[in-house]
C-alpha positions in Angstrom: 90.5 89.0 94.1 89.0 91.3 95.9 91.6 90.6 98.9 94.5 91.1 96.1 92.9 94.4 94.7 92.8 95.4 98.6 96.5 94.4 99.0 97.5 95.5 96.1 96.0 99.0 96.4 97.6 99.4 100.3 100.4 97.7 99.0 101.1 100.4 96.5 100.0 103.7 98.4 103.1 102.4 101.4 105.5 102.0 98.9 104.7 105.3 98.0 104.2 107.2 101.2 107.6 105.1 101.5 109.5 106.4 98.9 108.4 110.0 99.5 110.0 109.3 102.8 113.9 108.0 101.4 113.7 111.1 98.5 113.9 113.3 101.8 117.1 111.8 102.9 118.1 110.4 99.1 117.9 113.5 96.4 119.9 113.3 93.8 118.4 112.7 90.2 120.1 108.8 89.8 119.0 108.5 93.6 115.5 108.9 93.2 115.5 106.8 90.3 116.2 103.6 92.0 114.0 103.8 94.3 111.2 104.4 91.7 112.9 101.1 90.6 113.4 99.0 93.6 109.1 100.1 94.3 108.0 99.0 91.5 110.0 96.0 91.9 109.3 95.5 95.1 105.5 95.5 94.7 105.5 93.0 91.6 107.8 90.5 94.4 105.5 91.5 97.6 102.4 91.0 95.4 103.7 87.6 94.5 104.5 86.6 97.8 101.3 87.5 98.8 99.7 85.7 96.1 102.5 82.4 97.4 101.1 82.5 100.8 97.2 83.0 100.8 97.4 80.0 97.8 98.8 77.8 100.7 95.5 78.4 102.7 95.0 78.6 106.3 96.2 75.3 107.1 99.6 75.9 105.9 100.3 79.8 105.3 103.3 79.3 107.9 105.2 77.8 104.8 103.5 80.0 102.4 104.9 82.3 104.2 108.5 81.3 104.3 108.0 80.4 100.4 107.0 84.3 99.9 110.4 85.1 102.2 112.8 82.8 100.5 111.3 84.4 97.5 112.1 87.9 98.4 115.7 87.3 100.1 116.5 85.7 96.3 114.8 88.3 94.6 117.3 91.2 97.4 120.4 89.4 96.1 119.7 88.9 92.5 119.1 92.9 92.6 122.3 93.5 94.8 124.1 91.2 92.6 122.8 91.5 89.3 120.5 94.1 88.5 122.1 97.3 90.3 124.7 97.4 88.2 122.9 96.1 85.0 120.7 99.6 85.5 123.9 101.6 86.7 122.1 102.7 89.5 122.8 103.8 93.2 123.9 100.6 95.2 122.7 102.3 98.7 119.9 104.0 97.5 118.8 100.8 95.2 119.1 98.2 97.7 117.9 100.5 101.0 115.3 101.4 99.4 114.0 97.5 98.4 115.0 96.5 101.5 112.8 98.6 103.6 110.1 98.2 100.8 110.3 94.4 101.3 110.4 94.9 105.2 107.4 97.7 105.2 105.2 95.7 103.0 105.7 92.4 104.5 104.5 93.7 107.8 101.3 95.1 106.3 101.1 91.7 104.5 100.7 90.0 107.5 98.1 92.5 108.9 95.9 91.7 105.4 97.0 87.9 106.3 95.7 88.3 109.8 92.2 90.4 108.8 91.5 87.7 106.2 91.3 85.4 108.8 
């Protein structure tokens, strides 16, 4: 439980910092709204994937990591094909920010998993 709380705090801080950097490039209100929505979704997806990876234990960590990667890819595809249109978000800002959030937090997840071992 302590590891999940630590990873949640670090993940939120990373997404906030990355979101600020992205807001320097995407400047309209609609694009910034897309960045916020992408960030919130990325935190939920990443924490779920981190939980899945941790649930497989050390001996099957690669399987858990692969399942998390499949989950991230699936959510990214659904977000791009369905939710961006449904929420009327600017697609470039929404998808670029979501992909950047997933990638950067995946790197953080790797560090957190190595730190736990």
